[in-house]
N, C-alpha and C positions, 0 to 999 in steps of 0.2 A: 273565145280566145283561151288558150292555155296561160293562167295567170303567172306561171313561172318566169316567163320572159319579162313580163311587166314588174314582176318583183325585183328581178334582177336589175332593170333599168333604173326603177326608183332607188334601189340601194346603192348602185354605183354612183348616181348623181349626188346621193346625200353623203357618201363617204368621201367622195372628191371635194365636195363642197367644205366639209369640215377639216379635211387635210390642208387645203389651200389656206382656209382661215387660219389653222393653225400655224402655218407658215407665217402668216401677218403678224402673229404674236411676236415672233423672233425680232420683227423690225419695229414693234411699237413699244415705245417707252415713255414718250412725253405726252402731255395734254395735246398738242398740236398734232402729234402722230395719230391719236385717237379721234380727234374732231375732223381734222382737214388734210390727214396724211402728210403733215409738215409742209404743204403747199409745194410739193414736189413731183407732183405727178405728170409725166409727160403728155402731149396731146394725143398721141397714138394710144397709149394705155387708157388714158381718161375718156378718149372717143369710143373705144370698145367697152369700158366699164359704164358710161352713161347710156349707151344703146343697149347693153345687157340689162340695165336697170329699167330703162323706159319701156322695153318692149314686154309688156306684161301679160296676165291672163287674156286682158282684152285683146292684145294684139295677137297672140299665138292661137288662142282659141276663138275669141269673140269676134274677131273680123270675118273668118270664115263663116261663122254662124249668121252674122248679120247679111253677108251677101247671099248666103243661101237662101234667106228669107226674103229679103228686100231688093237684091239684084243692084244694079248699077249705082243707085242712089247711095247705096251705104259706102260707096268708095270716098264718100266725103269724110269718113271717120279717118282712115289712114292718111289721106291726103292733109286733113286739118292737123293731125299729129304730127306730121312732117313740116309742114309750112310754119307751124309753130316755132320750130327751132330757127327757120329764116329770120323771123321777127325778134328773137332772142339774140341771133347774132348781130343784128342791125341797131337794136336798142339798149341792150341789157349786159351782154356777156363781157366785154372788157371793162366798162366802167364798175361793174359790180365786183369784179375781182380786185379792181383798185382799191376798193372800199377798205379792205383789210378785214372785213367781218367773219365771223364763223357760221352765223345763220342769218336767215331775214330779220327776226327780232334784233339781233346786232346792228344790221344796216339801219334798220328804223330808229333804234335808240340814238346811233351816231349820227345820222342824217338830220333827225329832227329834235335831238336833245332833250328826248322825253322818255322817262320811264313808263308813263302810262301807255304810250304807243308802242313800247316793246312788250307790254303785258297783253295788250289787245292782239297783237301780231303773234304772240304765244298761243293764244286761244285759237286763232284761225289756222295756225300750223297744225296743231292737233286735231282739228276739225277736218281738215283736208286730208291728213294722214290716215285718220280712221275711216273715212270714206273710201279711200285707196285700198287699204289694207282688206276690208272685208270682201271684195270680190276676189282677191288673191287667195284668201283663204277657203272661199266657198268653190273656187274653180279647182284648188288642189283636192278638195274632198269629192268634185264632180269627176275628175280626171280619175282618181284611184277607184271610186265606185263604178266608173264605166270600165275599165281595163281589169280591175282586180276583183271586182265585185265586193269591194270592201265597204264597210258603214262610211258614211260621208265624214264622220268626225275623225276618222284616222288620218286622211290627207291634210285636214284642217290642222290638228295638232301638231302633226309632224312638221309641216313647215313653220309653225310658230316656235317649236322648240329649236330646230336647227337654226333660225334666225337668230334668236336670242344668244345661243351659244356663240355663233359666230361674231356678233358684235361685242360680246363679253371678252372674245379672245383677242381681239386687235382692232376694234372699231373701224374707222374709214380705211385704214391701212389693209385690214383682212378684206373687207368686202369689196375694196377696189379690184384686188387680184379675183376673187370670187366672180364679180359681175363681168369683168373681161373675157374669162374664160366661158361664162355662161353665154355671152352673146355668140359666140362662135359656135358653141354647142346647139344653141337654138336654130341658128342658121342651116347648120348641117342636118339637124333633126327634121327641118321641114323640106330641104332641098332634095336630099338623097330619096326618101319615100316618093317625092312628087315626080321624080324622073321616071321611077318604076311605075307609078300611077299613070302617067300620060302615055308610057308604052303601052300598058294594059289598055288604055281607053282608044289607042289608034289601032290596036287589033280587034277590038270589040265592035268597030263598025258603027259606033254611035256618034255622029257628028256634031250633034247639037244638044244643049241641055234642054230639059223639060220646062218650058216657061211659057209666058205671056210675053207679047210683044214688049210692053211696058217694063217688065222686068229687065230687058237689056237696055232701056233707054233712061238716061238720067232725066228726073222729074218727069218721068213717065207718067205718074200719077199726080197730076199737077193741080190738086186742090190746095185751097188756101192754107188749110191747116198743115198739109203736109209741105208746101213750100216754107211755112213759118218754121217747122221743125228742122227742115234742112238747114236754113240759114242760121238757127239757133244753135245748132252743132258745129257749123262753121265758126261762128264767132266764139263759142266755147272753147273749141280746140285750137284756133287760131292765137288767142290771147292767154289761154289757160297754161300753156305749156312754160311759159316764161315765169308764172307764178307758182308752179309746183315746188313745194320746198325741197323734195329729193332731187329735184333736177337742179334748182338753184345752189344747193350746197356743194355740189359737185364742181361747180366753177370756181369756188373758194380754194379747191385743192391745185389749181393751176399755179405755176411760178409767177405769171405775170399776166396782163391783159391781152398782150400779143398771143401767148399760147392758149388763152380763153378762146379767142376767135379762132386759131387753127382748131382747137377741139371741136368748136360747134361744126365748122365745115366738115370735119371726118364724121361726126355725128350724122349730119344730113346724107352723106353718102351711104353711111351703113344702115340706116334705117330705111332709105329709100330702097335698097336692094332687098332688105328683108320683107317688106310690104307688098313687094310682087308675088311672094309665095302664098299667103292665105288666100289672096284672090282667086287663085287655080282651084284651091280646096273647095271653096264655096260655089265655083262653076260646075266642077265635076260632083259636088253633091246634088245639084239638081237633077242629074243623070241616075246617080245610084243611091241617093239617100235623101230624096224628096220627103220620105215618110217621117224623118225626124222632125219636120216642121209641126206636123199635126201632134206629134208626140210630145212637143214643148221640149226637144233635146237638140236644138240646132247647134248650141256651142260644142256638142260632142263630134260634128261631122268630121274634123280633121283625124280624130281618133278611130272612127269607124270605117273610113273609106279603105284602107288597106286591107282590112278583112273582107270587104264586099268585093274587091277586084282581083285580089291574088289569094288564091288558096293555099292551105296548108303552112308549114313552116315560115315560107318567106313573107306571107302576110302578117304572122304573129311577130316576126323579128322587125319589120317595118313599123308595126304598131307600137312595139316597145321602143323604138327609136323616137317617134313622136311622143310618146309618154314620157321618155327623158327630157325631151325639149320642153315639154309643157311642165314638168316638174321644175325644171331649170328656171322657167319663166316666173313661176310663184316664188321660188326662192331669191331669185336676183331683185325682183321688184319689192318684195317684203322686205328685204335687207336694206335697200336704199331708203324706202320710206320710214321704216322703225329707226334707221340710223339718224335720218331728218328730225323726226319729232323727239328722239332720245336726246340728240344733243341740245334741243331747246330745253327740254324738262330738266336734263341732267345740270345744265346751268343754273336753272332757278333752284334745285334742290342744293346744289353746292352753296349758292349765294344766300339762302335763307337760313342755313344752319347757324348756329351761335359760334362765335369765333373759338370759343374754348373747345367745342365738340366737333368743329367742321371736317366734313370728309373730302377726300380729294376729288377733283372734277372727274377722273377716270372711274373711280367708285361710284360718283353720283351718275355717270353715263351708263355704267352697268345696271344700278339700279333702276334707273329710268326706262331702260329696255324692257325689263320686265313688267313695269308698270303700264307702259304705254302699248304693249302688245296684248296684254290682258282685255282691254275692253273690246276691242275690235275682235279677239277670238270668242269672247262670250257672245257677241253679237251674231257672228258668223255661225256659230253653232245652233242658236236659236231662231235666227230671223228666216223668212221665206227667201228663196234665192230670186235675184232679179237678173235679167240677162248681163253678162259680164261686162260686156262693151258700154252698155246704158249705164251700169252702175259707175264705171270709171268716168263717164261725161259728167257726172254729178260732182265729182272732186275737180274736174276742169273747169266747170261752170263757178264753183266756188273760188277757185284760184284766179280766173279772169275777172270776177267781181270785185276781188279784194285786192291781192298782192300784184296783179297787173298793173290796176292804177297807181298803187304805192311805188313800184319800182320804175314805171315810165316818168310819173311826175316827180317822184324824188330825184330820178337822175337827170331829167332834162327840164326842170322847171324849179328855179330857185325860190319861188313863191309859196311852195307848199310849206304848211304849218302843222303842228303836232295835232292841233284841234281838228283841222280839215281832214288829216290823214286818218284820225281816230273816227271821225264822222263817216267817211268813206268806208272805212273798214267793217264798221258794225252795220251801216245801212245795206252796203253791197252784199255783206255776208248774210244778213237776215233774209234779204231778197232771194239770194241764190239758195238758201238752204230749204226753201219751200219745196224744191225739186224732188230730193229723195223723201222728205216726209209726205208729200201729196201721193208720190207713187206708192209708197208703202201702206198709207192707211185709206186712200180715198179711191173711189171708182168713178171719178168724175169723167165724162165724155164730153165730146165737141170742144168748141174753143175754150171753154173754161178749163178743161183737163189739160188741153195743150199749153195754154198759156201758163198754167201753174206747174206743170211737169217739165216744160222746157223755158225756163225763165232767163237765159243768157241775153236774149234781145233787148230786154227791159232792165234788169239786175246790173249788167256791166255799164251802161249811161247812169244807173243810180250810183253806182261806186264812183266813177269819175265825176260826175257832177257834184257830189257830196264834198269830195276833196277840193275840187276847184272852188266852189262858191264858200265853203267853210273856210278855205284859206284866205280867199279875198275878203271876208268878214273880220278875219282876225290877222290882218297883215301885221300888227304890232308885236305880235309873238313870233314873228320869224325868228329862227336862230341867228345869234350874231355872227356866227363862224361859217355862214352859209357859203361866204365867198371861197374861203379856204378850202371848204368840202367840195365843192364845185371843181375847184381846180384839181384836186386829188382825182376826183373820179374821171376827168376828162383828159389828163395830161399823161401821153405815152410815157412809160417808165424811162426810156432811153433820154428823155428831155430833163435836164436839170431844172428844177423849179426853185425859185428863190424861197426859203423857208419863212422869210419875213413878209411875204405876200398876205 
């Protein structure tokens, strides 16, 4: 491919992102503006922004690559990532917004009246954020290497730089507008080329992908280890969504609980529409790009298909459009994740400074964004690449084993105590953290490798069990204001509550 079009596409997305971020600077003045956009984002705008943030490198490139390699079984990834929002809608969205918190650690401290619970939550937020950022950075490097033949570090560093600038410009205000724009860009960047690819396929006379029968059938390779892995992915993605810090923080930007529920419904529609598209790319890849499997480049199938089906400038333009969408995916998700962990770390920086030399919360947020993005950037530049979608599932597993129990029990069970919550966060976190560690440093095969690399089936129950039994053993430490807190979480805003309750 002529790299000129790819350079133009990446430059256009980068410049547009910075321009929209600069627009957010004009509207961002207060701490609330920077952290939660003054809780004034409408459901339509917030739905687009959440979808733009959520549809990451794993969705844009990874799903097509997984389907290319594994067939129908890999549809559990997009299904799980979508159904997770249904559970979030039912159990978490409205009460979480009514909590009045800025971040998950804020919620933990407010609900449990415990500074220790807040600190442990902060560590988990950072861990999930770093796990989520690494594949975004690596995916950006892979994209520019595939399309522009640039060194991998170029895309990685470029995304990190743009994200840091955008957060510094206007915080949550800036990235809300950026992410909303990038959702529609990503949808268009896959939809328009797909229409031309399907037309070329119909003219080519190739009715079926090159596959075994098992590739077309869910659970077609029904070994015990395979079934275990499928159910582990389902559990991690179903429950992990509600515990992702960058997803949760966006619900704090809604005006009220009702708006949070409407936002979730809009997100369900938007991401369901999007996930139809990578599936087609994976199927078409079985016909025209099956060699990418052996080459270990399955994640690039969406980028390579236009050049293989459509010759000349037309194919180059379509590849450039997909490149623009992929780069937008890296930017939008990286922005959201960095904003989530920077908000937590920024609050800690502002609080820990001596009173005489204390810096503002906005300055602390800007400083935190630089600090928080540096570690995953260095790791992405030096670590071996792991399939993008698999990397993101590591983050989902950690969220499902820690914050999912914290939010569900904290919102729906008044018996949760700080000691129980901390035990669950630590125990579930350690159990879930085995996945990325074992995958990166070990070559275990068989059941041992499967159990350790896909821990959700046993790590999630550990998180829930430790919180429940730890709380039952420490009933006397239950917060004294738990009744008032539960009323605030579950009473619709339109109902006037007696403040003396």
